Structures are given as structure tokens and as C-alpha cells.
C-alpha positions in Angstrom: 17.2 73.2 37.5 13.9 71.4 37.1 11.9 70.4 40.1 9.0 68.0 40.0 6.1 69.0 42.3 2.9 67.2 43.3 3.9 64.0 41.6 1.0 61.4 41.5 1.4 57.9 40.2 -1.6 56.8 38.2 -0.7 53.8 36.1 -3.9 53.9 34.0 -3.1 52.4 30.6 -0.2 54.2 29.1 -0.6 57.1 31.6 2.0 56.7 34.3 1.8 59.9 36.4 0.8 63.5 36.5 2.8 66.3 38.0 3.8 69.9 38.1 7.2 71.2 37.0 9.1 74.2 38.5 11.7 75.9 36.4 14.1 77.5 38.8 16.2 79.2 36.2 13.1 80.8 34.7 12.2 82.7 37.9 10.3 79.8 39.4 7.9 79.3 36.5 5.5 76.5 37.4 3.9 74.4 34.6 0.9 72.5 36.0 -0.8 69.3 34.8 2.1 67.7 33.0 1.8 63.9 32.3 4.2 61.0 31.9 3.3 58.2 29.5 4.8 54.8 28.7 3.8 52.4 26.0 5.6 49.6 24.2 8.9 50.7 25.7 8.5 54.3 24.6 8.3 57.1 27.3 7.2 60.7 26.8 5.8 63.7 28.6 2.9 65.9 27.6 2.6 69.5 28.7 -0.8 71.0 29.4 -3.0 70.7 26.4 -6.6 71.2 25.2 -8.5 68.3 23.6 -10.3 68.9 20.3 -11.9 66.7 17.6 -10.7 66.7 14.0 -12.1 64.3 11.4 -13.8 62.3 14.1 -10.6 61.8 16.0 -9.6 63.2 19.4 -6.5 65.3 19.2 -4.6 67.6 21.6 -3.2 71.0 21.2 -0.3 71.9 23.6 -0.5 75.2 25.3 3.3 75.4 25.6 5.8 74.6 23.0 8.9 75.8 21.2 8.4 76.5 17.6 11.8 74.8 16.8 11.1 71.1 17.1 14.6 70.2 18.1 14.5 72.7 21.0 10.9 71.5 22.0 12.1 67.9 22.0 15.1 68.7 24.2 12.9 70.7 26.6 10.5 67.8 27.0 13.3 65.3 27.3 14.7 67.2 30.3 11.3 67.2 31.9 10.9 63.5 31.2 14.2 62.7 32.8 13.2 64.6 36.0 9.8 62.9 36.1 11.5 59.5 35.6 13.8 60.2 38.5 10.8 61.1 40.7 9.1 57.9 39.6 12.2 55.9 40.7 12.1 57.7 44.1 8.4 56.7 44.5 9.4 53.1 43.9 12.2 53.2 46.4 10.0 54.8 49.0 7.2 52.3 48.5 4.7 54.9 47.4 1.6 53.3 46.0 -0.6 54.5 43.1 -2.6 57.6 43.6 -0.5 58.7 46.6 0.8 62.2 46.2 4.4 62.7 47.0 4.6 65.0 50.1 7.6 67.1 48.9 
């Protein structure tokens, strides 16, 4: 089971929200500072990462990932779905931007 914690709506450009993820089946592992993005109808999540510059361009190196791309994509898709569900709950509860969900 994936639980979304400390969900915060931001809606700054393509950045929709930031949140923490708790992986119950993995002994309660918590991944902090995940982000939900949406741009041109495409939605994705980023796990914690470090910014760096390469050839004059800002890039990001993820701290957590599966070496097998298919497994990594599936893992991120599961987190994205849980974050999208939390976003829907926010809308249904009338939570405004920058309000942290109290549960």
C-alpha cells in the first residue's frame, strides 16, 4: 500500500504539488520531497533529486530509481496514481493552494 503524506498543492507552472510517500509493504519506508507535475496533458512524478549543470543546462539526478526502466516506470506510475487521488480529495474538500493536508 502507498500512502501520501504531507501533500501540499502548489500549482506553480507545471509543478502541481509536493508530498511524501509511505511504502507500507516496505516496512514503512518514507520517501520525502516527491513532486507531481502536469504539462500539456502529461502528468508525472519526480522522486527526490539533485540539480546539476551539464553543457549549460540544468538537469536532475534522481536519488532513487530502479535500474530496469520498465520497473522504474511502474513504480513511479503507482506513486503518481496515489498522488492524483490525493489531489482529487483536496479538490473535493475545498483545500486551497499551499494548504497542507492535515492527514
